C-alpha positions in Angstrom: 145.2 42.5 108.7 143.7 39.5 107.0 145.2 38.6 103.6 142.6 38.0 100.9 143.0 36.4 97.5 140.0 37.9 95.7 139.2 41.2 97.6 141.0 44.1 99.2 140.1 45.6 102.5 141.2 49.0 103.9 140.0 51.9 105.9 140.5 55.5 104.9 139.1 58.5 106.8 136.4 56.5 108.5 135.4 54.7 105.3 135.8 50.9 105.1 136.5 50.0 101.5 135.8 46.4 100.4 136.9 45.9 96.8 136.3 42.9 94.6 139.7 42.1 93.1 139.3 39.4 90.5 139.2 41.6 87.3 140.5 38.8 85.0 137.3 36.9 85.8 135.1 40.0 85.8 134.9 39.6 89.6 132.7 36.5 89.2 131.6 34.8 92.4 132.9 31.5 93.6 133.0 29.9 97.0 136.3 31.6 98.0 135.1 35.0 97.0 131.8 34.6 98.9 133.8 33.4 101.9 136.2 36.4 101.8 133.3 38.9 101.5 131.6 37.3 104.5 134.8 37.5 106.5 135.4 41.1 105.4 131.9 42.3 106.3 132.1 40.6 109.7 135.4 42.4 110.3 133.8 45.7 109.3 131.1 45.2 112.0 133.8 45.4 114.7 135.7 48.4 113.3 135.6 51.4 115.6 137.5 53.5 113.2 135.3 52.8 110.1 131.8 54.1 110.1 130.5 53.5 106.5 131.2 50.6 104.1 131.8 51.1 100.4 131.6 48.0 98.2 133.3 48.4 94.8 135.3 46.5 92.3 138.5 46.6 90.3 138.3 46.1 86.5 135.6 46.7 83.9 132.8 44.7 85.6 131.4 45.1 89.1 130.5 41.4 89.3 129.5 39.1 86.4 127.6 36.6 88.7 128.8 33.1 89.3 132.1 31.9 87.9 131.7 29.5 85.0 133.9 26.8 86.6 131.9 27.2 89.8 128.6 26.7 87.9 130.0 23.6 86.3 131.0 22.2 89.7 127.5 22.8 91.0 126.0 20.2 88.6 127.9 17.5 90.4 126.7 18.6 93.9 124.1 16.6 95.9 121.1 18.4 97.2 122.7 18.7 100.6 125.8 20.2 99.1 123.8 22.7 97.0 121.8 23.7 100.0 125.0 24.3 102.1 126.4 26.4 99.3 123.2 28.3 98.9 123.1 29.0 102.6 126.6 30.5 102.5 125.4 33.1 99.9 122.2 33.6 101.9 124.4 34.3 105.0 126.4 36.9 103.1 123.3 38.7 101.8 121.8 38.7 105.3 125.0 40.0 106.7 125.1 43.0 104.3 121.4 43.7 104.6 121.5 43.7 108.4 124.9 45.2 108.7 125.0 47.9 111.5 127.0 50.2 109.2 125.6 51.8 106.1 126.8 49.9 103.0 127.1 51.8 99.7 127.7 49.9 96.3 129.9 51.8 94.0 129.1 50.2 90.6 131.4 51.2 87.7 130.7 48.2 85.4 128.1 45.5 84.7 126.4 43.8 87.6 124.8 40.6 86.5 122.8 37.7 88.2 124.4 37.1 91.6 126.5 40.3 91.1 123.3 42.3 90.5 122.0 40.7 93.7 125.1 41.7 95.6 124.6 45.4 94.6 120.9 45.3 95.2 121.1 44.4 98.9 123.3 47.3 99.7 121.7 50.4 101.3 122.6 52.7 98.5 123.7 52.2 94.9 125.8 54.8 93.0 126.3 53.7 89.4 127.7 55.0 86.1 125.0 55.4 83.5 126.2 52.7 81.1 126.6 49.9 83.6 124.2 47.1 82.8 122.1 45.4 85.5 120.3 42.1 85.1 118.8 39.3 87.1 119.5 36.9 84.3 119.0 33.6 86.1 115.7 32.6 84.3 117.7 32.7 81.0 119.5 29.5 82.1 116.7 27.8 83.8 117.7 29.0 87.3 115.9 31.3 89.7 116.9 34.6 91.4 115.7 33.1 94.7 117.8 34.9 97.3 117.8 38.4 95.9 114.1 38.2 95.3 113.4 38.4 99.0 115.3 41.7 99.3 114.2 43.2 96.0 110.5 42.9 96.8 111.2 44.8 100.0 113.1 47.5 98.2 111.1 48.2 95.0 107.8 46.3 95.3 106.2 43.5 93.4 105.4 45.1 90.1 108.9 46.5 89.5 110.5 43.3 90.9 108.5 41.2 88.5 109.6 43.3 85.5 113.3 42.7 86.4 113.2 39.2 87.7 110.8 37.6 85.1 112.2 39.3 82.0 115.8 38.3 82.8 116.8 41.2 80.5 119.8 43.5 80.8 119.0 47.1 81.6 121.4 50.1 81.7 121.5 52.0 85.0 119.7 54.9 83.2 116.9 52.5 82.2 116.5 51.0 85.7 116.7 54.3 87.5 112.9 54.7 87.6 112.5 51.5 89.8 114.0 53.4 92.7 116.8 50.8 93.1 119.5 53.4 92.7 120.5 56.4 94.8 122.4 58.3 92.2 123.9 58.1 88.7 127.4 59.5 88.3 129.9 60.0 85.5 132.8 57.6 85.5 135.1 60.6 86.3 133.1 61.7 89.3 131.6 58.5 90.9 134.4 57.8 93.4 134.4 61.4 94.6 130.6 61.5 94.8 130.4 58.3 96.8 133.1 59.4 99.2 131.4 62.8 99.7 128.1 61.1 100.4 129.7 58.6 102.8 131.7 61.3 104.6 128.5 63.4 105.1 126.9 60.4 106.8 130.0 60.0 109.0 130.1 63.7 110.0 126.4 64.5 110.3 124.9 61.3 111.8 125.4 59.3 114.9 126.6 55.7 114.3 124.3 53.8 116.7 121.3 55.9 115.6 122.0 54.9 112.0 122.5 51.2 113.0 119.3 51.1 115.0 117.3 52.8 112.2 118.6 50.2 109.7 117.6 47.4 112.1 114.1 48.8 112.6 113.6 49.2 108.8 114.3 45.5 108.4 112.1 44.4 111.3 109.0 46.5 111.1 108.1 45.5 107.6 107.0 42.1 108.7 105.0 43.2 111.7 101.3 43.9 111.9 100.7 47.6 112.2 99.8 47.7 115.9 102.8 45.5 116.8 105.1 47.6 114.7 103.9 50.8 116.4 104.4 49.3 119.9 107.9 48.2 118.9 108.6 51.7 117.5 107.4 53.4 120.7 109.6 51.1 122.8 112.6 51.8 120.6 111.9 55.5 120.7 111.9 55.5 124.5 115.1 53.5 124.6 116.9 55.8 122.1 116.3 58.8 124.4 118.5 57.2 127.1 121.5 56.6 124.9 124.7 58.6 125.1 124.4 59.6 121.5 120.9 61.1 122.0 121.8 62.9 125.2 124.8 64.4 123.4 122.8 65.3 120.3 120.0 67.0 122.1 122.4 68.9 124.3 124.2 70.2 121.2 120.9 71.1 119.6 119.7 73.0 122.6 123.0 74.9 122.8 122.9 75.6 119.1 126.1 73.6 118.5 126.9 71.0 116.0 127.6 67.6 117.6 130.9 65.9 116.7 130.2 62.3 115.6 
């Protein structure tokens, strides 16, 4: 098992748990943390035992955005160095968004700037009501460039503009209407509710079917309608030939519950 400095990685009952573990810095992002998250999510892709990924954090904050020392160092970077650094965060966001396994963010504290972006690209967000979310980049003359690409897809232009251009902090309760969250939970119940939801996905749904569905959701949005429908028909036909589909249909016809 890989030894990490700023995260923990473990598998329990088919659930892969990746935990930000830099509580003294409010789990702020730096190059090492981004690198470790990238490694962990790549490792999760290959796990046969784990079926769903839960991303959470130790301490009072989920992720406070970029580390202050890290921000200071960026001021001395050349354009090429800044581009390389930005591409590493881009790669992490793409990895999570396109991950073959369902990724659930379990947010029990504030998620700000890059930390808010990290939660936003997950497939589902469970949050405690008092956690604050904010894409605060414009407050310091920066732009929420990477998360914008994903947020527009998830909640649309009007809601994204409200969050990205204001730069304000919103509680999870306030932001619930945007459709960004899956569920609000009490601090006492969030861990159990996330695990219950994740285990239901494991028990009720076929792994490859979920992976293919995620992949298609990401792809068809950029296709013209006719092309998207042609692609969907082709994927529909291919899916019927998979072992999972054959097994699932057989169980359905025999009035049995398939074991996934």
